[in-house]
PDB file as gemmi writes it, atoms N, CA and C in Angstrom:
CRYST1    1.000    1.000    1.000  90.00  90.00  90.00 P 1                      
ATOM      1  N   MET A   1      -7.344  25.593   2.095  1.00  0.00           N  
ATOM      2  CA  MET A   1      -6.384  26.011   3.097  1.00  0.00           C  
ATOM      3  C   MET A   1      -6.236  24.883   4.121  1.00  0.00           C  
ATOM      4  N   LEU A   2      -4.995  24.645   4.526  1.00  0.00           N  
ATOM      5  CA  LEU A   2      -4.708  23.564   5.464  1.00  0.00           C  
ATOM      6  C   LEU A   2      -4.936  24.010   6.899  1.00  0.00           C  
ATOM      7  N   ASP A   3      -5.468  23.095   7.708  1.00  0.00           N  
ATOM      8  CA  ASP A   3      -5.586  23.420   9.125  1.00  0.00           C  
ATOM      9  C   ASP A   3      -4.192  23.342   9.761  1.00  0.00           C  
ATOM     10  N   GLN A   4      -4.054  23.891  10.941  1.00  0.00           N  
ATOM     11  CA  GLN A   4      -2.737  24.019  11.584  1.00  0.00           C  
ATOM     12  C   GLN A   4      -2.078  22.666  11.839  1.00  0.00           C  
ATOM     13  N   GLU A   5      -2.856  21.689  12.256  1.00  0.00           N  
ATOM     14  CA  GLU A   5      -2.287  20.365  12.534  1.00  0.00           C  
ATOM     15  C   GLU A   5      -1.732  19.724  11.263  1.00  0.00           C  
ATOM     16  N   ARG A   6      -2.486  19.807  10.188  1.00  0.00           N  
ATOM     17  CA  ARG A   6      -2.037  19.242   8.895  1.00  0.00           C  
ATOM     18  C   ARG A   6      -0.805  19.989   8.397  1.00  0.00           C  
ATOM     19  N   TRP A   7      -0.807  21.309   8.521  1.00  0.00           N  
ATOM     20  CA  TRP A   7       0.338  22.127   8.113  1.00  0.00           C  
ATOM     21  C   TRP A   7       1.588  21.716   8.892  1.00  0.00           C  
ATOM     22  N   ASN A   8       1.462  21.592  10.211  1.00  0.00           N  
ATOM     23  CA  ASN A   8       2.606  21.207  11.042  1.00  0.00           C  
ATOM     24  C   ASN A   8       3.155  19.842  10.639  1.00  0.00           C  
ATOM     25  N   ARG A   9       2.258  18.923  10.311  1.00  0.00           N  
ATOM     26  CA  ARG A   9       2.692  17.588   9.893  1.00  0.00           C  
ATOM     27  C   ARG A   9       3.475  17.649   8.583  1.00  0.00           C  
ATOM     28  N   ILE A  10       2.984  18.428   7.632  1.00  0.00           N  
ATOM     29  CA  ILE A  10       3.677  18.561   6.347  1.00  0.00           C  
ATOM     30  C   ILE A  10       5.048  19.202   6.540  1.00  0.00           C  
ATOM     31  N   VAL A  11       5.106  20.265   7.313  1.00  0.00           N  
ATOM     32  CA  VAL A  11       6.389  20.931   7.572  1.00  0.00           C  
ATOM     33  C   VAL A  11       7.366  19.947   8.203  1.00  0.00           C  
ATOM     34  N   TRP A  12       6.909  19.183   9.166  1.00  0.00           N  
ATOM     35  CA  TRP A  12       7.781  18.213   9.832  1.00  0.00           C  
ATOM     36  C   TRP A  12       8.260  17.152   8.842  1.00  0.00           C  
ATOM     37  N   ARG A  13       7.373  16.665   7.992  1.00  0.00           N  
ATOM     38  CA  ARG A  13       7.760  15.638   7.021  1.00  0.00           C  
ATOM     39  C   ARG A  13       8.716  16.164   5.963  1.00  0.00           C  
ATOM     40  N   CYS A  14       8.691  17.466   5.715  1.00  0.00           N  
ATOM     41  CA  CYS A  14       9.584  18.059   4.713  1.00  0.00           C  
ATOM     42  C   CYS A  14      11.002  18.260   5.243  1.00  0.00           C  
ATOM     43  N   ARG A  15      11.201  18.088   6.515  1.00  0.00           N  
ATOM     44  CA  ARG A  15      12.552  18.171   7.080  1.00  0.00           C  
ATOM     45  C   ARG A  15      13.234  16.848   6.800  1.00  0.00           C  
ATOM     46  N   ARG A  16      14.185  16.883   5.894  1.00  0.00           N  
ATOM     47  CA  ARG A  16      14.796  15.652   5.415  1.00  0.00           C  
ATOM     48  C   ARG A  16      16.244  15.545   5.866  1.00  0.00           C  
ATOM     49  N   GLY A  17      16.793  14.350   5.749  1.00  0.00           N  
ATOM     50  CA  GLY A  17      18.180  14.120   6.102  1.00  0.00           C  
ATOM     51  C   GLY A  17      19.142  14.578   5.018  1.00  0.00           C  
ATOM     52  N   MET A  18      18.651  14.743   3.821  1.00  0.00           N  
ATOM     53  CA  MET A  18      19.484  15.168   2.699  1.00  0.00           C  
ATOM     54  C   MET A  18      19.264  16.667   2.493  1.00  0.00           C  
ATOM     55  N   LEU A  19      20.329  17.429   2.610  1.00  0.00           N  
ATOM     56  CA  LEU A  19      20.246  18.884   2.563  1.00  0.00           C  
ATOM     57  C   LEU A  19      19.568  19.391   1.295  1.00  0.00           C  
ATOM     58  N   GLU A  20      19.874  18.801   0.160  1.00  0.00           N  
ATOM     59  CA  GLU A  20      19.299  19.254  -1.106  1.00  0.00           C  
ATOM     60  C   GLU A  20      17.770  19.176  -1.072  1.00  0.00           C  
ATOM     61  N   ASN A  21      17.254  18.038  -0.599  1.00  0.00           N  
ATOM     62  CA  ASN A  21      15.800  17.886  -0.479  1.00  0.00           C  
ATOM     63  C   ASN A  21      15.239  18.899   0.508  1.00  0.00           C  
ATOM     64  N   ASP A  22      15.907  19.043   1.623  1.00  0.00           N  
ATOM     65  CA  ASP A  22      15.458  19.963   2.668  1.00  0.00           C  
ATOM     66  C   ASP A  22      15.333  21.387   2.123  1.00  0.00           C  
ATOM     67  N   LEU A  23      16.323  21.827   1.370  1.00  0.00           N  
ATOM     68  CA  LEU A  23      16.301  23.187   0.817  1.00  0.00           C  
ATOM     69  C   LEU A  23      15.167  23.383  -0.185  1.00  0.00           C  
ATOM     70  N   VAL A  24      15.007  22.439  -1.084  1.00  0.00           N  
ATOM     71  CA  VAL A  24      13.951  22.546  -2.096  1.00  0.00           C  
ATOM     72  C   VAL A  24      12.581  22.530  -1.428  1.00  0.00           C  
ATOM     73  N   LEU A  25      12.368  21.609  -0.521  1.00  0.00           N  
ATOM     74  CA  LEU A  25      11.070  21.493   0.132  1.00  0.00           C  
ATOM     75  C   LEU A  25      10.759  22.715   0.992  1.00  0.00           C  
ATOM     76  N   THR A  26      11.761  23.249   1.658  1.00  0.00           N  
ATOM     77  CA  THR A  26      11.565  24.453   2.474  1.00  0.00           C  
ATOM     78  C   THR A  26      11.168  25.636   1.606  1.00  0.00           C  
ATOM     79  N   ARG A  27      11.857  25.822   0.481  1.00  0.00           N  
ATOM     80  CA  ARG A  27      11.499  26.917  -0.437  1.00  0.00           C  
ATOM     81  C   ARG A  27      10.102  26.724  -1.003  1.00  0.00           C  
ATOM     82  N   PHE A  28       9.772  25.494  -1.351  1.00  0.00           N  
ATOM     83  CA  PHE A  28       8.450  25.199  -1.890  1.00  0.00           C  
ATOM     84  C   PHE A  28       7.362  25.533  -0.870  1.00  0.00           C  
ATOM     85  N   LEU A  29       7.548  25.100   0.364  1.00  0.00           N  
ATOM     86  CA  LEU A  29       6.546  25.392   1.392  1.00  0.00           C  
ATOM     87  C   LEU A  29       6.425  26.883   1.653  1.00  0.00           C  
ATOM     88  N   ALA A  30       7.529  27.585   1.625  1.00  0.00           N  
ATOM     89  CA  ALA A  30       7.487  29.036   1.843  1.00  0.00           C  
ATOM     90  C   ALA A  30       6.702  29.728   0.723  1.00  0.00           C  
ATOM     91  N   ALA A  31       6.834  29.235  -0.482  1.00  0.00           N  
ATOM     92  CA  ALA A  31       6.181  29.864  -1.628  1.00  0.00           C  
ATOM     93  C   ALA A  31       4.717  29.442  -1.789  1.00  0.00           C  
ATOM     94  N   ARG A  32       4.427  28.168  -1.562  1.00  0.00           N  
ATOM     95  CA  ARG A  32       3.097  27.654  -1.904  1.00  0.00           C  
ATOM     96  C   ARG A  32       2.394  26.889  -0.807  1.00  0.00           C  
ATOM     97  N   GLY A  33       3.098  26.602   0.256  1.00  0.00           N  
ATOM     98  CA  GLY A  33       2.596  25.679   1.268  1.00  0.00           C  
ATOM     99  C   GLY A  33       1.182  25.880   1.726  1.00  0.00           C  
ATOM    100  N   ARG A  34       0.867  27.044   2.257  1.00  0.00           N  
ATOM    101  CA  ARG A  34      -0.467  27.286   2.827  1.00  0.00           C  
ATOM    102  C   ARG A  34      -1.567  27.313   1.773  1.00  0.00           C  
ATOM    103  N   ALA A  35      -1.222  27.539   0.527  1.00  0.00           N  
ATOM    104  CA  ALA A  35      -2.222  27.603  -0.540  1.00  0.00           C  
ATOM    105  C   ALA A  35      -2.437  26.250  -1.218  1.00  0.00           C  
ATOM    106  N   MET A  36      -1.717  25.230  -0.773  1.00  0.00           N  
ATOM    107  CA  MET A  36      -1.847  23.917  -1.398  1.00  0.00           C  
ATOM    108  C   MET A  36      -3.246  23.342  -1.167  1.00  0.00           C  
ATOM    109  N   THR A  37      -3.733  22.652  -2.175  1.00  0.00           N  
ATOM    110  CA  THR A  37      -5.016  21.963  -2.048  1.00  0.00           C  
ATOM    111  C   THR A  37      -4.802  20.630  -1.322  1.00  0.00           C  
ATOM    112  N   GLU A  38      -5.893  20.031  -0.891  1.00  0.00           N  
ATOM    113  CA  GLU A  38      -5.794  18.721  -0.241  1.00  0.00           C  
ATOM    114  C   GLU A  38      -5.222  17.680  -1.200  1.00  0.00           C  
ATOM    115  N   ASP A  39      -5.565  17.791  -2.482  1.00  0.00           N  
ATOM    116  CA  ASP A  39      -5.011  16.859  -3.471  1.00  0.00           C  
ATOM    117  C   ASP A  39      -3.499  17.020  -3.591  1.00  0.00           C  
ATOM    118  N   GLU A  40      -3.023  18.264  -3.607  1.00  0.00           N  
ATOM    119  CA  GLU A  40      -1.580  18.507  -3.681  1.00  0.00           C  
ATOM    120  C   GLU A  40      -0.879  17.998  -2.428  1.00  0.00           C  
ATOM    121  N   VAL A  41      -1.494  18.186  -1.288  1.00  0.00           N  
ATOM    122  CA  VAL A  41      -0.910  17.691  -0.038  1.00  0.00           C  
ATOM    123  C   VAL A  41      -0.821  16.165  -0.073  1.00  0.00           C  
ATOM    124  N   ALA A  42      -1.844  15.516  -0.584  1.00  0.00           N  
ATOM    125  CA  ALA A  42      -1.821  14.057  -0.694  1.00  0.00           C  
ATOM    126  C   ALA A  42      -0.697  13.600  -1.621  1.00  0.00           C  
ATOM    127  N   LEU A  43      -0.512  14.307  -2.732  1.00  0.00           N  
ATOM    128  CA  LEU A  43       0.583  13.961  -3.651  1.00  0.00           C  
ATOM    129  C   LEU A  43       1.937  14.207  -3.001  1.00  0.00           C  
ATOM    130  N   LEU A  44       2.065  15.316  -2.291  1.00  0.00           N  
ATOM    131  CA  LEU A  44       3.320  15.602  -1.593  1.00  0.00           C  
ATOM    132  C   LEU A  44       3.598  14.530  -0.548  1.00  0.00           C  
ATOM    133  N   ASP A  45       2.572  14.110   0.168  1.00  0.00           N  
ATOM    134  CA  ASP A  45       2.744  13.022   1.142  1.00  0.00           C  
ATOM    135  C   ASP A  45       3.282  11.764   0.471  1.00  0.00           C  
ATOM    136  N   ARG A  46       2.779  11.463  -0.721  1.00  0.00           N  
ATOM    137  CA  ARG A  46       3.266  10.287  -1.447  1.00  0.00           C  
ATOM    138  C   ARG A  46       4.735  10.437  -1.801  1.00  0.00           C  
ATOM    139  N   LEU A  47       5.129  11.631  -2.241  1.00  0.00           N  
ATOM    140  CA  LEU A  47       6.549  11.857  -2.552  1.00  0.00           C  
ATOM    141  C   LEU A  47       7.404  11.768  -1.294  1.00  0.00           C  
ATOM    142  N   LEU A  48       6.886  12.268  -0.190  1.00  0.00           N  
ATOM    143  CA  LEU A  48       7.656  12.265   1.054  1.00  0.00           C  
ATOM    144  C   LEU A  48       7.802  10.867   1.647  1.00  0.00           C  
ATOM    145  N   ASP A  49       7.021   9.916   1.160  1.00  0.00           N  
ATOM    146  CA  ASP A  49       7.176   8.523   1.584  1.00  0.00           C  
ATOM    147  C   ASP A  49       8.427   7.885   0.980  1.00  0.00           C  
ATOM    148  N   LEU A  50       8.970   8.505  -0.060  1.00  0.00           N  
ATOM    149  CA  LEU A  50      10.159   7.959  -0.722  1.00  0.00           C  
ATOM    150  C   LEU A  50      11.408   8.196   0.110  1.00  0.00           C  
ATOM    151  N   PRO A  51      12.394   7.312  -0.028  1.00  0.00           N  
ATOM    152  CA  PRO A  51      13.692   7.581   0.608  1.00  0.00           C  
ATOM    153  C   PRO A  51      14.317   8.839  -0.006  1.00  0.00           C  
ATOM    154  N   ASP A  52      15.189   9.486   0.752  1.00  0.00           N  
ATOM    155  CA  ASP A  52      15.789  10.737   0.304  1.00  0.00           C  
ATOM    156  C   ASP A  52      16.441  10.642  -1.073  1.00  0.00           C  
ATOM    157  N   SER A  53      17.190   9.587  -1.312  1.00  0.00           N  
ATOM    158  CA  SER A  53      17.908   9.487  -2.589  1.00  0.00           C  
ATOM    159  C   SER A  53      16.935   9.380  -3.764  1.00  0.00           C  
ATOM    160  N   GLU A  54      15.850   8.637  -3.600  1.00  0.00           N  
ATOM    161  CA  GLU A  54      14.865   8.525  -4.671  1.00  0.00           C  
ATOM    162  C   GLU A  54      14.126   9.843  -4.885  1.00  0.00           C  
ATOM    163  N   LEU A  55      13.797  10.516  -3.797  1.00  0.00           N  
ATOM    164  CA  LEU A  55      13.135  11.812  -3.901  1.00  0.00           C  
ATOM    165  C   LEU A  55      14.035  12.802  -4.618  1.00  0.00           C  
ATOM    166  N   TRP A  56      15.312  12.821  -4.276  1.00  0.00           N  
ATOM    167  CA  TRP A  56      16.229  13.755  -4.929  1.00  0.00           C  
ATOM    168  C   TRP A  56      16.371  13.440  -6.409  1.00  0.00           C  
ATOM    169  N   ASP A  57      16.439  12.170  -6.764  1.00  0.00           N  
ATOM    170  CA  ASP A  57      16.524  11.807  -8.184  1.00  0.00           C  
ATOM    171  C   ASP A  57      15.321  12.345  -8.963  1.00  0.00           C  
ATOM    172  N   LEU A  58      14.141  12.315  -8.363  1.00  0.00           N  
ATOM    173  CA  LEU A  58      12.953  12.860  -9.017  1.00  0.00           C  
ATOM    174  C   LEU A  58      13.026  14.380  -9.121  1.00  0.00           C  
ATOM    175  N   ILE A  59      13.386  15.035  -8.021  1.00  0.00           N  
ATOM    176  CA  ILE A  59      13.460  16.499  -8.021  1.00  0.00           C  
ATOM    177  C   ILE A  59      14.527  16.987  -8.997  1.00  0.00           C  
ATOM    178  N   ALA A  60      15.660  16.309  -9.016  1.00  0.00           N  
ATOM    179  CA  ALA A  60      16.772  16.711  -9.882  1.00  0.00           C  
ATOM    180  C   ALA A  60      16.529  16.349 -11.343  1.00  0.00           C  
ATOM    181  N   GLY A  61      15.490  15.588 -11.615  1.00  0.00           N  
ATOM    182  CA  GLY A  61      15.182  15.214 -12.990  1.00  0.00           C  
ATOM    183  C   GLY A  61      16.003  14.056 -13.503  1.00  0.00           C  
ATOM    184  N   ARG A  62      16.645  13.323 -12.614  1.00  0.00           N  
ATOM    185  CA  ARG A  62      17.434  12.152 -13.022  1.00  0.00           C  
ATOM    186  C   ARG A  62      16.538  10.984 -13.402  1.00  0.00           C  
ATOM    187  N   ARG A  63      15.337  11.000 -12.865  1.00  0.00           N  
ATOM    188  CA  ARG A  63      14.350   9.991 -13.257  1.00  0.00           C  
ATOM    189  C   ARG A  63      12.974  10.611 -13.176  1.00  0.00           C  
ATOM    190  N   GLU A  64      12.043   9.997 -13.858  1.00  0.00           N  
ATOM    191  CA  GLU A  64      10.666  10.484 -13.887  1.00  0.00           C  
ATOM    192  C   GLU A  64       9.817   9.612 -12.972  1.00  0.00           C  
ATOM    193  N   PRO A  65       8.737  10.175 -12.442  1.00  0.00           N  
ATOM    194  CA  PRO A  65       7.900   9.402 -11.523  1.00  0.00           C  
ATOM    195  C   PRO A  65       7.162   8.279 -12.239  1.00  0.00           C  
ATOM    196  N   GLN A  66       6.939   7.206 -11.525  1.00  0.00           N  
ATOM    197  CA  GLN A  66       6.159   6.107 -12.085  1.00  0.00           C  
ATOM    198  C   GLN A  66       4.694   6.497 -12.202  1.00  0.00           C  
ATOM    199  N   ASP A  67       4.248   7.349 -11.299  1.00  0.00           N  
ATOM    200  CA  ASP A  67       2.861   7.805 -11.307  1.00  0.00           C  
ATOM    201  C   ASP A  67       2.796   9.191 -11.927  1.00  0.00           C  
ATOM    202  N   PRO A  68       2.214   9.333 -13.094  1.00  0.00           N  
ATOM    203  CA  PRO A  68       2.157  10.633 -13.761  1.00  0.00           C  
ATOM    204  C   PRO A  68       1.346  11.677 -12.987  1.00  0.00           C  
ATOM    205  N   ALA A  69       0.526  11.259 -12.034  1.00  0.00           N  
ATOM    206  CA  ALA A  69      -0.278  12.205 -11.255  1.00  0.00           C  
ATOM    207  C   ALA A  69       0.584  13.159 -10.428  1.00  0.00           C  
ATOM    208  N   VAL A  70       1.797  12.730 -10.055  1.00  0.00           N  
ATOM    209  CA  VAL A  70       2.672  13.602  -9.259  1.00  0.00           C  
ATOM    210  C   VAL A  70       3.493  14.548 -10.137  1.00  0.00           C  
ATOM    211  N   GLY A  71       3.387  14.421 -11.444  1.00  0.00           N  
ATOM    212  CA  GLY A  71       4.155  15.245 -12.379  1.00  0.00           C  
ATOM    213  C   GLY A  71       4.029  16.751 -12.159  1.00  0.00           C  
ATOM    214  N   PRO A  72       2.810  17.288 -12.068  1.00  0.00           N  
ATOM    215  CA  PRO A  72       2.678  18.741 -11.872  1.00  0.00           C  
ATOM    216  C   PRO A  72       3.293  19.220 -10.548  1.00  0.00           C  
ATOM    217  N   LEU A  73       3.106  18.449  -9.493  1.00  0.00           N  
ATOM    218  CA  LEU A  73       3.706  18.832  -8.219  1.00  0.00           C  
ATOM    219  C   LEU A  73       5.221  18.740  -8.297  1.00  0.00           C  
ATOM    220  N   LEU A  74       5.716  17.731  -8.934  1.00  0.00           N  
ATOM    221  CA  LEU A  74       7.153  17.579  -9.106  1.00  0.00           C  
ATOM    222  C   LEU A  74       7.729  18.735  -9.917  1.00  0.00           C  
ATOM    223  N   SER A  75       7.026  19.190 -10.926  1.00  0.00           N  
ATOM    224  CA  SER A  75       7.469  20.347 -11.702  1.00  0.00           C  
ATOM    225  C   SER A  75       7.537  21.588 -10.823  1.00  0.00           C  
ATOM    226  N   ALA A  76       6.560  21.757  -9.958  1.00  0.00           N  
ATOM    227  CA  ALA A  76       6.564  22.901  -9.033  1.00  0.00           C  
ATOM    228  C   ALA A  76       7.739  22.804  -8.057  1.00  0.00           C  
ATOM    229  N   LEU A  77       8.041  21.612  -7.601  1.00  0.00           N  
ATOM    230  CA  LEU A  77       9.194  21.442  -6.710  1.00  0.00           C  
ATOM    231  C   LEU A  77      10.493  21.774  -7.439  1.00  0.00           C  
ATOM    232  N   ARG A  78      10.586  21.374  -8.693  1.00  0.00           N  
ATOM    233  CA  ARG A  78      11.796  21.654  -9.479  1.00  0.00           C  
ATOM    234  C   ARG A  78      12.011  23.147  -9.696  1.00  0.00           C  
ATOM    235  N   ARG A  79      10.932  23.907  -9.731  1.00  0.00           N  
ATOM    236  CA  ARG A  79      11.036  25.362  -9.916  1.00  0.00           C  
ATOM    237  C   ARG A  79      11.300  26.088  -8.600  1.00  0.00           C  
ATOM    238  N   ALA A  80      11.108  25.394  -7.481  1.00  0.00           N  
ATOM    239  CA  ALA A  80      11.252  26.042  -6.167  1.00  0.00           C  
ATOM    240  C   ALA A  80      12.683  26.415  -5.862  1.00  0.00           C  
TER     241      ALA A  80                                                      
END                                                                             
């Protein structure tokens, strides 16, 4: 379980300039956010480091991640 400060940081980072990303990330956090493990949060942080267009291409399935470790989290985002 995430502490409040870490949770607030993740929520803030999920607010994106691209509406599509914002909607997917908001739904994902509503469904799974508080139950995420520290490893999942670290992977999400890595995805959130990407520019909006690259993140959307991954979520939309237009391209696959270079790092296969983010695959399961990306699949969960795609289902959100």
